[in-house]
C-alpha positions in Angstrom: -53.9 31.3 -231.3 -56.8 28.9 -231.0 -59.0 31.0 -233.3 -57.1 29.8 -236.4 -59.0 26.5 -236.0 -62.2 28.2 -236.9 -63.3 28.2 -240.5 -66.1 30.5 -241.7 -68.3 27.4 -242.3 -67.8 26.3 -238.7 -69.2 29.7 -237.4 -72.1 29.5 -239.9 -73.0 26.0 -238.6 -72.8 27.3 -235.0 -75.0 30.3 -235.9 -77.7 27.9 -237.3 -77.6 25.6 -234.3 -78.4 28.2 -231.5 -81.4 30.4 -230.8 -79.2 33.3 -229.6 -76.6 35.3 -231.5 -73.2 34.3 -232.8 -70.6 37.1 -233.3 -67.0 37.4 -234.5 -64.5 40.3 -234.1 -65.5 43.1 -236.4 -69.1 42.0 -236.8 -72.0 44.3 -235.8 -72.9 43.9 -232.1 -69.6 42.2 -231.1 -68.3 45.1 -229.1 -71.6 45.6 -227.2 -71.8 41.8 -226.5 -68.3 41.9 -225.1 -68.7 45.1 -223.0 -67.5 44.9 -219.4 -68.1 47.0 -216.2 -64.4 47.7 -215.8 -63.3 49.4 -219.0 -59.7 48.4 -218.5 -60.7 44.7 -218.8 -61.7 44.4 -222.4 -62.8 41.1 -223.9 -61.5 39.8 -227.3 -62.8 36.3 -227.8 -62.5 34.6 -231.2 -66.3 34.0 -231.2 -69.2 35.0 -228.9 -72.4 33.0 -228.3 -75.2 35.2 -226.9 -77.0 32.2 -225.3 -80.8 32.4 -225.0 -81.3 29.0 -223.4 -79.7 26.0 -221.7 -79.5 24.2 -225.1 -77.6 27.2 -226.5 -75.1 26.9 -223.7 -74.7 23.1 -224.3 -74.2 23.7 -228.0 -71.6 26.4 -227.4 -69.6 24.3 -224.9 -69.6 21.3 -227.3 -68.6 23.5 -230.2 -65.7 24.8 -228.1 -64.6 21.3 -227.1 -64.7 20.2 -230.8 -62.5 23.1 -231.9 -60.1 23.1 -228.9 -61.4 26.5 -227.7 -61.3 27.5 -224.0 -64.5 29.0 -222.7 -65.3 32.2 -220.8 -68.7 33.2 -219.4 -70.1 36.7 -218.9 -73.3 37.9 -217.2 -73.1 41.4 -215.8 -69.3 41.5 -216.3 -68.3 43.0 -212.9 -65.4 40.7 -212.5 -63.5 39.8 -215.7 -60.1 38.3 -215.2 -58.9 37.7 -218.8 -59.5 39.1 -222.3 -60.6 35.6 -223.4 -58.5 36.0 -226.5 -58.6 33.0 -228.8 -61.5 31.5 -226.9 -65.3 31.3 -227.0 -67.3 33.7 -224.8 -70.8 32.7 -223.7 -72.9 35.7 -222.6 -76.0 34.9 -220.6 -77.8 38.3 -220.6 -80.7 36.9 -222.6 -81.5 34.2 -220.0 -83.6 36.3 -217.6 -86.3 34.0 -216.3 -87.2 34.4 -212.5 -89.6 32.2 -210.5 -90.5 32.9 -206.9 -92.0 30.2 -204.7 -93.5 32.2 -201.8 -94.6 29.1 -199.9 -91.2 27.5 -200.0 -89.3 30.7 -199.6 -87.2 29.9 -202.7 -86.3 31.7 -205.9 -85.1 30.1 -209.2 -83.2 32.3 -211.7 -81.5 31.8 -215.0 -77.9 32.8 -215.6 -78.5 36.3 -216.9 -80.6 37.6 -214.0 -79.2 40.5 -211.9 -80.2 41.2 -208.3 -82.0 44.4 -209.4 -84.4 42.1 -211.3 -84.9 39.9 -208.3 -85.5 42.5 -205.6 -88.9 43.8 -206.8 -90.1 40.3 -207.4 -89.3 39.0 -203.9 -90.6 42.2 -202.3 -94.1 41.4 -203.6 -94.1 38.5 -201.1 -92.3 40.2 -198.2 -89.2 38.2 -198.9 -85.5 39.2 -199.3 -82.5 37.5 -200.9 -78.9 37.6 -199.6 -77.9 40.4 -202.1 -74.7 42.4 -202.0 -73.8 46.0 -202.0 -74.4 46.5 -205.7 -77.8 45.2 -206.9 -76.6 45.6 -210.5 -74.3 42.5 -210.4 -75.4 39.1 -211.7 -76.9 36.7 -209.2 -75.0 33.6 -210.4 -71.5 35.1 -210.5 -72.0 36.8 -207.1 -73.2 33.5 -205.5 -70.5 31.3 -207.0 -67.9 33.6 -205.4 -69.6 33.4 -202.0 -71.8 36.5 -201.9 -71.3 38.9 -199.0 -74.3 41.0 -198.0 -74.0 44.4 -196.2 -77.3 43.6 -194.5 -78.2 39.9 -194.1 -74.7 38.4 -194.1 -73.7 38.7 -190.4 -77.0 36.9 -189.4 -77.4 34.4 -192.3 -73.9 33.9 -193.8 -72.9 33.9 -197.5 -75.4 33.7 -200.4 -73.7 30.5 -201.3 -74.8 28.9 -198.0 -78.4 29.0 -199.0 -78.3 27.5 -202.5 -80.6 24.4 -203.0 -79.4 23.3 -206.5 -77.7 24.4 -209.6 -78.1 23.5 -213.3 -74.6 23.3 -214.8 -73.3 22.6 -218.3 -69.9 20.9 -217.6 -66.9 20.8 -219.9 -68.2 17.7 -221.7 -71.4 19.6 -222.8 -73.6 17.7 -220.4 -76.4 19.4 -218.4 -76.3 18.4 -214.8 -78.7 19.1 -212.0 -76.3 19.5 -209.1 -77.5 19.0 -205.5 -75.8 18.1 -202.3 -77.3 14.6 -202.8 -76.6 14.0 -206.5 -73.1 15.3 -206.8 -71.9 16.4 -203.4 -68.2 17.2 -204.4 -69.3 19.3 -207.4 -71.9 21.1 -205.3 -69.3 21.9 -202.7 -66.8 23.1 -205.3 -69.2 25.3 -207.4 -70.1 27.4 -204.4 -66.9 29.3 -203.8 -65.1 27.9 -206.9 -66.3 30.8 -209.0 -66.9 29.5 -212.5 -64.1 26.9 -212.7 -66.3 23.9 -213.1 -68.9 24.7 -215.8 -71.5 27.2 -216.9 -74.3 27.6 -214.3 -77.4 28.1 -216.3 -80.0 28.1 -213.5 -79.9 28.3 -209.7 -82.4 27.9 -206.8 -81.8 29.6 -203.5 -83.6 30.4 -200.2 -85.0 33.9 -199.4 -86.0 35.3 -196.1 -89.0 37.2 -194.5 -87.3 40.6 -194.4 -89.1 43.7 -195.8 -87.2 46.7 -194.3 -84.1 47.9 -192.6 -82.6 51.0 -190.9 -79.5 52.1 -192.7 -77.7 54.1 -195.4 -74.6 56.2 -195.2 -73.2 59.1 -193.2 -70.6 61.3 -194.9 -67.9 63.1 -192.8 -65.1 65.4 -194.0 -61.9 63.4 -194.8 -59.8 65.4 -192.4 -61.6 63.8 -189.5 -60.6 60.2 -190.6 -58.5 59.5 -187.4 -61.4 60.2 -185.0 -64.1 58.5 -187.1 -62.0 55.3 -187.5 -61.2 55.3 -183.7 -64.9 55.8 -182.8 -65.9 53.0 -185.3 -63.2 50.6 -184.0 -64.3 51.1 -180.4 -68.0 50.7 -181.4 -67.8 47.5 -183.4 -67.5 45.1 -180.5 -70.6 46.6 -178.9 -73.1 45.6 -181.6 -74.8 42.3 -182.5 -75.1 40.3 -185.8 -78.2 42.3 -186.8 -75.9 45.3 -187.4 -73.5 45.4 -190.3 -71.1 48.3 -191.1 -68.3 49.4 -193.3 -66.2 52.5 -194.0 -65.2 53.9 -197.4 -62.4 56.5 -197.6 -63.3 58.3 -200.8 -61.9 60.9 -203.1 -65.0 61.6 -205.1 -65.2 63.0 -208.7 -66.4 66.5 -209.4 -69.6 65.5 -211.3 -73.1 66.9 -211.3 -74.8 63.7 -210.1 -73.2 64.2 -206.7 -74.7 66.8 -204.2 -72.7 69.9 -203.6 -70.9 69.0 -200.4 -69.6 65.7 -201.9 -68.6 67.0 -205.4 -64.9 66.6 -205.8 -64.5 66.1 -202.1 -62.3 63.9 -199.8 -64.8 62.2 -197.5 -65.4 59.3 -195.1 -68.5 57.3 -196.0 -69.7 55.3 -193.0 -72.2 52.7 -194.0 -74.9 51.2 -191.8 -77.3 48.2 -192.3 -79.4 47.3 -189.3 -82.3 44.8 -189.1 -83.8 46.0 -185.8 -86.1 49.0 -185.3 -85.3 52.5 -186.4 -85.4 53.7 -182.8 -82.9 51.0 -181.7 -80.7 51.7 -184.7 -80.6 55.4 -184.0 -79.6 54.8 -180.4 -76.9 52.3 -181.5 -75.2 54.6 -184.0 -75.5 57.8 -181.9 -71.7 57.5 -180.9 -70.8 57.3 -184.6 -72.9 60.3 -185.5 -71.2 62.3 -182.8 -67.7 61.2 -183.9 -67.1 64.2 -186.3 -69.0 67.0 -188.1 -71.5 65.5 -190.5 -71.7 66.5 -194.2 -74.7 64.5 -195.2 -76.7 61.9 -193.2 -78.6 59.5 -195.3 -79.4 56.8 -192.6 -83.0 56.1 -192.0 -85.9 53.6 -192.3 -85.9 52.0 -195.8 -87.6 49.2 -197.7 -85.4 46.2 -198.3 -85.4 47.0 -202.1 -83.3 50.1 -201.2 -80.3 48.0 -200.1 -78.2 49.6 -202.8 -78.4 52.9 -200.8 -76.2 51.5 -198.1 -73.0 51.6 -200.2 -74.1 53.7 -203.2 -71.7 51.7 -205.4 -71.2 53.3 -208.9 -73.5 51.9 -211.5 -72.0 53.0 -214.8 -69.0 51.3 -216.3 -65.6 53.0 -215.8 -61.9 52.3 -216.1 -60.3 51.3 -212.8 -57.6 49.2 -211.2 -58.3 47.4 -207.9 -56.8 45.3 -205.1 -58.2 43.5 -202.1 -56.9 41.9 -198.9 -58.5 40.4 -195.8 -57.3 41.5 -192.4 -56.8 39.4 -189.3 -57.5 42.4 -187.0 -58.4 46.1 -187.0 -56.3 47.3 -184.0 -55.4 50.8 -182.9 -52.2 50.4 -185.0 -54.2 49.2 -188.0 -56.4 52.3 -187.8 -53.3 54.5 -187.5 -51.8 52.8 -190.6 -55.1 53.6 -192.5 -54.8 57.2 -191.6 -51.1 57.4 -192.7 -51.9 55.5 -196.0 -55.1 57.2 -197.0 -55.7 60.2 -194.8 -55.4 63.9 -195.4 -51.6 64.0 -195.4 -51.1 60.8 -197.3 -51.0 62.0 -200.9 -53.4 59.0 -201.6 -55.2 59.4 -205.0 -57.4 56.2 -204.8 -61.1 56.8 -205.4 -62.2 54.4 -202.6 -60.5 52.3 -199.9 -63.1 50.5 -198.0 -63.0 48.2 -195.0 -66.0 45.9 -194.4 -66.7 44.0 -191.2 -67.4 40.3 -191.5 -67.8 38.0 -188.5 -71.1 36.6 -187.2 -72.6 34.0 -189.5 -69.8 34.7 -192.1 -67.6 32.6 -189.8 -70.1 29.7 -189.4 -70.1 26.6 -191.6 -73.5 26.2 -193.4 -75.7 23.1 -193.0 -74.2 21.9 -196.3 -70.5 22.9 -196.5 -69.1 24.7 -199.5 -65.7 26.0 -200.8 -66.1 29.7 -199.7 -62.5 30.4 -198.3 -63.0 33.5 -196.2 -64.7 32.1 -193.1 -63.0 33.2 -189.9 -61.6 36.4 -191.4 -63.0 39.4 -189.6 -62.4 42.2 -192.2 -62.0 42.6 -196.0 -60.4 45.7 -197.6 -61.1 46.6 -201.2 -59.5 49.5 -202.9 -59.8 51.0 -206.4 -58.2 53.7 -208.5 -60.1 55.2 -211.4 -58.3 56.3 -214.5 -57.4 55.7 -218.1 -54.7 53.2 -219.3 -52.1 56.0 -219.6 -52.4 56.6 -215.8 -52.0 52.9 -215.1 -48.4 52.9 -213.7 -49.1 55.7 -211.2 -52.5 54.3 -210.1 -51.1 50.8 -209.6 -48.2 52.2 -207.6 -50.6 54.1 -205.3 -52.7 50.9 -204.9 -49.6 48.9 -204.1 -48.5 51.5 -201.5 -51.8 51.3 -199.6 -52.3 47.6 -199.8 -48.7 46.7 -199.0 -48.9 49.1 -196.1 -51.6 46.9 -194.6 -49.4 43.7 -194.9 -48.7 43.4 -191.1 -52.4 42.6 -190.6 -53.1 40.8 -193.9 -54.4 37.2 -194.1 -53.2 34.8 -196.8 -56.8 33.8 -197.6 -59.0 36.2 -199.4 -62.6 36.8 -200.6 -63.0 35.4 -204.2 -65.5 38.1 -205.4 -63.0 40.9 -204.6 -60.0 39.5 -206.4 -58.7 41.7 -209.2 -57.2 40.4 -212.5 -53.7 40.9 -211.0 -54.3 38.8 -207.9 -54.0 35.0 -207.5 -52.6 34.7 -211.1 -50.8 31.3 -210.5 -51.2 28.1 -208.6 -49.4 29.3 -205.5 -51.5 32.5 -205.5 -54.7 30.5 -205.7 -53.5 28.0 -203.0 -53.0 31.0 -200.7 -56.5 32.4 -201.4 -58.2 29.1 -200.6 -55.8 27.6 -198.1 -53.9 24.4 -199.1 -56.4 21.8 -198.1 -59.4 23.5 -199.7 -57.4 24.2 -202.9 -56.2 20.6 -203.2 -59.8 19.4 -202.9 -61.0 21.9 -205.5 -58.2 20.8 -207.9 -59.3 17.2 -207.5 -62.9 18.1 -208.4 -61.6 20.2 -211.3 -59.6 17.1 -212.6 -62.8 15.1 -212.6 -65.2 17.6 -214.3 -62.8 19.8 -216.4 -59.6 17.8 -216.9 -58.6 19.9 -220.0 -59.1 23.1 -218.0 -61.6 24.4 -220.6 -62.9 27.0 -218.1 -59.6 28.8 -217.5 -60.3 32.5 -218.2 -60.9 33.1 -214.5 -59.0 32.9 -211.2 -58.1 29.5 -212.3 -58.1 26.3 -210.3 -55.9 24.0 -212.3 -56.8 20.3 -212.5 -54.8 18.2 -210.0 
């Protein structure tokens, strides 16, 4: 294992050369520094550098190169792919600087910033970022994987489409200001390539004059899945790009934080995000409200900062197993398959199986193209099962049954931010996710900027 190359004096020298912390297995603070959102995806690096600045990141990468260590990067840790065993982990949680330029409609953030940090800052100026369903995720990781918003995406595209520049520490330890003009190939590859090309230490992106929305969730009893799905399927073609929607088929835990009708219940969670007026929104979703008896209706006028209320994604870390797939269509037969696989008679145990509608600006190439591979795919399905490692075999089997049951409608390409540690684990899998032409271009950029594949604890693009 690579860690045998590290002598105690090497680690001491590293500790004296950075402003942040340097931790080894067994040392106080190591477990907390390595903590992840998915408790089944533990991190066990040979050494951790808790970076406090760009110079710390450069020092860490150069140290790793000198000692032959591969490098992993962690911000909010919502998508960890590997345990990083024998490698060096850079954590960015101490790098939290945010700068809003209200005149230019841009925001600049460091690598440890989460969307929940950005939202109140941009709201002061009546501006909104292209944030996803879970404001607790890191800005940089979300954006490098594309960044799909449940509110602004169908009108404005992916978060990656609105990046101005990125500061990147590449595998050689150099700090680069990457723009479409300075290094067009690297700029293209970073946005969609998800951490394969270096450590992004700072990023600047556009924000938009949006202050409110009409939206939230409506919960229906799970036994009405067939009619809710059919009503939703018929409704989708009737709405424009200012309307975004998704459905979660949920088996909720019996916990006090949930209101009584949802506690331990099997429910359908219909999500709505609408940028028009509340009156127009209410009129538009009237057919959905009438589709089945309603348990709880949380749709209404909200400030943009309440975007997390559309999906109500879990905030606290938990152990889970997940799978994802993009669908080419959502036909009557697809809806029937969903009912058979996840409905009241299915025996399904998954905590959540959700189908999100894409389309609109998600399909359009941005002014400056990037490597996001999911354009043109109309739907993405994400499913997860919650449980401890001793339940792994059963939970994975249930995941496989549901996701494999959707195979007749599945696309080869997929959304990078939804990939689980078990998906796209080899070159052929990654080629399928990106499509052959895009993957080959990414592999060529990888060969130029990371020929030794230092950044490989990820859904890995191998050097050409």
